[in-house]
C-alpha positions as CSV (number, residue, x, y, z in Angstrom):
1,M,100.7,111.3,133.4
2,L,100.3,111.3,129.6
3,K,96.5,111.9,128.8
4,I,95.1,111.1,125.4
5,Q,91.5,111.5,124.3
6,S,90.0,110.7,120.9
7,F,87.0,112.3,119.2
8,K,85.0,111.9,116.1
9,P,84.5,114.9,113.8
10,E,81.1,116.1,113.0
11,Y,79.1,114.2,110.6
12,S,79.7,116.4,107.4
13,L,83.5,116.0,107.9
14,C,83.4,112.1,108.4
15,N,84.3,111.5,104.8
16,F,87.5,113.2,105.1
17,I,88.7,113.2,108.8
18,K,89.0,110.0,110.7
19,S,89.5,111.3,114.2
20,Y,90.8,114.2,116.5
21,S,93.3,113.2,119.1
22,I,94.1,115.4,122.0
23,I,97.4,114.7,124.0
24,D,98.0,116.6,127.1
25,M,101.1,116.3,129.2
26,N,101.0,116.4,133.1
27,H,103.2,119.2,134.2
28,K,104.8,117.2,137.1
29,V,106.4,114.8,134.5
30,E,109.6,116.1,132.5
31,T,109.4,113.9,129.4
32,Y,107.8,110.8,127.8
33,K,109.3,108.7,125.1
34,K,106.8,106.8,123.0
35,T,106.8,104.8,119.7
36,I,104.5,105.7,116.9
37,L,103.1,102.4,115.1
38,P,102.8,102.5,111.2
39,F,100.0,104.5,110.0
40,N,98.2,105.2,106.7
41,E,96.5,108.5,107.6
42,T,98.1,111.9,106.9
43,C,97.9,113.8,110.2
44,L,97.9,117.6,110.9
45,A,99.5,118.3,114.4
46,F,98.5,121.5,116.1
47,I,101.2,122.0,118.7
48,V,101.3,124.4,121.5
49,T,104.2,124.6,124.0
50,S,104.9,127.3,126.6
51,N,108.7,127.4,126.2
52,K,109.7,127.4,122.7
53,E,113.3,126.7,123.4
54,N,112.9,123.7,125.6
55,N,109.7,121.9,124.5
56,S,109.5,120.0,121.2
57,Y,107.7,117.2,119.4
58,N,110.6,115.8,117.2
59,K,112.2,119.2,117.3
60,C,108.8,120.9,116.4
61,T,107.9,124.0,118.4
62,T,104.4,125.8,118.6
63,G,102.9,125.5,115.1
64,I,101.0,123.4,112.8
65,Y,102.9,120.4,111.3
66,L,102.1,117.7,108.5
67,C,103.0,114.1,109.2
68,P,102.8,111.9,106.1
69,P,101.9,108.2,106.2
70,S,104.6,106.0,107.6
71,A,105.2,102.3,107.1
72,K,107.8,102.3,109.9
73,T,107.7,102.8,113.6
74,H,109.4,105.8,114.9
75,D,110.1,107.4,118.4
76,M,108.7,110.6,119.7
77,D,109.8,112.6,122.8
78,L,107.1,114.4,124.6
79,Y,108.1,117.1,127.0
80,K,106.7,118.9,130.1
81,D,104.0,121.4,129.3
82,F,103.1,120.1,125.9
83,F,99.8,120.2,124.2
84,Y,99.2,118.4,121.0
85,V,96.0,118.0,118.8
86,D,96.3,115.5,116.1
87,V,93.8,115.5,113.1
88,S,94.0,112.3,111.2
89,F,92.8,112.4,107.5
90,Y,92.0,109.5,105.3
91,P,94.7,108.8,102.7
92,G,94.9,111.1,99.8
93,V,92.5,113.8,101.1
94,L,95.2,116.4,101.8
95,H,96.8,115.9,98.4
96,E,93.6,116.7,96.8
97,V,92.9,119.9,98.9
98,F,96.5,121.2,98.8
99,S,98.2,119.3,96.0
100,I,101.1,118.1,98.3
101,P,103.4,115.8,96.5
102,F,103.6,113.0,99.0
103,D,106.0,111.1,96.6
104,K,108.6,113.8,97.4
105,L,108.2,114.0,101.1
106,K,110.5,112.2,103.7
107,D,109.4,110.2,106.7
108,R,109.4,113.3,109.1
109,A,107.2,116.1,110.4
110,Y,106.9,119.3,107.9
111,S,105.9,122.6,109.1
112,I,102.9,124.1,106.9
113,E,105.3,127.0,106.0
114,E,107.8,124.3,104.4
115,L,105.0,122.9,102.2
116,S,103.3,126.4,101.5
117,I,100.1,125.2,102.9
118,N,97.8,128.2,103.3
119,I,95.7,127.8,106.3
120,D,94.8,130.0,109.2
121,T,97.3,129.6,112.1
122,N,95.2,131.7,114.5
123,I,93.5,128.5,115.6
124,L,96.7,127.8,117.7
125,E,95.7,130.6,120.0
126,Q,92.2,129.4,120.2
127,I,93.5,125.9,121.2
128,H,95.6,127.5,123.7
129,I,92.9,129.5,125.3
130,N,90.7,126.4,125.5
131,R,93.3,123.9,126.6
132,E,91.1,122.8,129.6
133,N,88.0,122.3,127.7
134,K,88.3,119.4,125.1
135,G,84.7,119.8,124.0
136,K,85.2,123.4,123.0
137,I,88.4,122.3,121.1
138,V,86.4,119.9,119.2
139,D,83.8,122.5,118.3
140,I,86.7,124.8,117.1
141,L,88.2,122.0,115.0
142,N,84.9,121.2,113.4
143,A,84.2,124.8,112.5
144,Y,87.8,125.2,111.2
145,F,87.7,122.1,108.9
146,F,83.9,122.8,107.8
147,K,85.3,125.9,106.1
148,L,88.1,124.0,104.5
149,F,85.9,121.2,103.2
150,Y,82.8,123.3,102.3
151,N,83.1,122.9,98.5
152,F,85.3,119.8,98.5
153,Q,84.3,116.8,96.5
154,E,85.8,113.3,96.5
155,S,87.2,112.1,93.2
156,S,86.4,108.5,92.4
157,F,90.3,107.6,92.8
158,L,90.1,109.2,96.2
159,L,87.1,107.4,97.3
160,N,88.6,104.0,96.1
161,I,91.7,104.6,98.3
162,K,89.5,105.3,101.1
163,N,87.6,101.9,100.6
164,L,90.8,100.0,100.4
165,Y,92.0,101.7,103.8
166,L,88.7,100.6,105.3
167,N,88.1,97.0,103.9
168,C,91.6,95.8,102.9
169,E,90.4,94.4,99.7
170,L,93.2,94.8,97.4
171,D,91.7,93.0,94.2
172,E,88.5,95.2,94.6
173,F,90.7,98.3,94.6
174,F,92.4,97.4,91.4
175,D,89.3,96.3,89.8
176,N,87.5,99.7,90.7
177,S,90.4,101.9,89.7
178,K,89.8,101.6,86.0
179,L,93.5,102.5,85.4
180,S,96.6,100.6,84.4
181,I,98.8,99.2,87.1
182,R,101.5,101.8,86.1
183,Q,99.0,104.6,86.4
184,I,97.6,103.3,89.7
185,Q,101.1,103.1,91.2
186,R,102.0,106.6,90.1
187,N,98.8,108.1,91.3
188,M,98.9,106.4,94.7
189,N,102.6,107.3,95.3
190,K,101.6,111.0,94.5
191,F,98.5,111.0,96.7
192,T,99.9,109.0,99.8
193,G,103.6,108.2,99.3
194,L,102.7,104.5,99.7
195,T,101.9,101.6,97.4
196,P,98.4,100.1,97.4
197,R,99.9,96.9,98.9
198,T,101.4,98.9,101.7
199,I,98.1,100.7,102.6
200,Q,96.3,97.2,102.5
201,R,99.1,95.8,104.9
202,I,99.1,98.7,107.3
203,S,95.2,98.9,107.5
204,R,95.2,95.0,108.0
205,F,97.6,95.4,110.8
206,N,95.7,98.0,112.6
207,K,92.7,95.9,112.4
208,I,94.6,93.0,114.0
209,L,95.6,95.6,116.7
210,N,92.0,96.1,117.5
211,N,91.3,92.4,117.7
212,I,93.9,92.0,120.2
213,K,92.6,94.9,122.3
214,N,89.1,93.1,122.3
215,C,90.3,89.6,122.3
216,K,91.9,88.7,125.8
217,S,92.9,85.2,125.0
218,G,94.9,86.6,122.2
219,N,94.2,83.5,120.2
220,M,95.4,84.5,116.6
221,A,94.0,81.3,115.1
222,L,90.6,82.9,115.5
223,V,91.6,86.0,113.4
224,Y,94.1,85.4,110.6
225,K,91.5,83.8,108.2
226,N,89.6,87.1,108.3
227,Y,92.3,89.1,106.9
228,D,93.5,87.3,103.9
229,F,96.7,85.6,105.6
230,Y,98.1,82.4,104.1
231,D,98.1,80.9,107.7
232,Q,98.8,82.0,111.4
233,S,102.5,82.0,110.9
234,H,102.2,84.6,108.2
235,L,100.0,86.8,110.4
236,L,102.4,86.6,113.2
237,K,105.4,87.5,111.0
238,E,103.5,90.4,109.5
239,F,102.6,91.5,113.0
240,K,106.2,91.4,114.3
241,S,107.6,93.3,111.1
242,F,105.3,96.2,111.9
243,S,105.5,96.4,115.7
244,G,108.9,94.9,116.4
245,L,107.1,92.5,119.0
246,S,105.3,89.1,118.9
247,C,101.6,89.2,119.5
248,K,102.2,87.6,123.0
249,E,104.8,90.2,123.9
250,F,102.5,93.1,122.6
251,M,99.8,91.9,124.7
252,T,101.9,91.7,127.7
253,D,103.4,95.2,127.4
254,N,102.1,97.8,124.7
255,T,102.4,100.9,126.9
256,K,105.4,102.1,125.0
257,Y,103.2,102.6,121.9
258,L,101.3,106.1,121.7
259,Q,98.3,104.6,120.0
260,F,97.8,102.4,123.1
């Protein structure tokens, strides 16, 4: 089976990193096909495969990869003997750390070598050695990123992006930016590759997913008013545009989505 576990980073990293997710393949299963739902986070994927010729994540072999935010669903093939650690960063963080031009990136995984990101790749060996000890891997990741963010300070614009991501308040975001609309759009595109409106929509969609997970009745009339939709019909249309399924269909069968 496919096993996924998620962990919170240590407290000092929580302003920058949303979560660590560890994905481990059962060696008895040849392959899994999963769909990735839209996401606002920038992810660093630490991938370890035993056979570099036969195992891959979207044609990625052992290495460290950056996955930009995506407003579209996309499929991912997970192969036998595949170990994958996903580190999800809040929008804009990796642009400020590494000056990554997200407005120039396409919707695909990039190796850190492609983007000239200078980070220590020896962590892959540590992850491989401690593959059976998830707690140890989390300790390794905390130590690794503590060094990276030791002297890092959030800019006011970066903090404003994070607040938009967390609370979905678009008007508040523009009010707090203290920039012209043109400057905001240009900076957002450079920091995240997405518009403020897209960040808000994806974050709102993911909040609705959490409601669906925790609301067995699936009554959307109970949630649409909390997320600034015109009406229930607007919510249902938005949900299907991101997931490809109606809310009812999603509640019946969401196993094809990696996040679930």
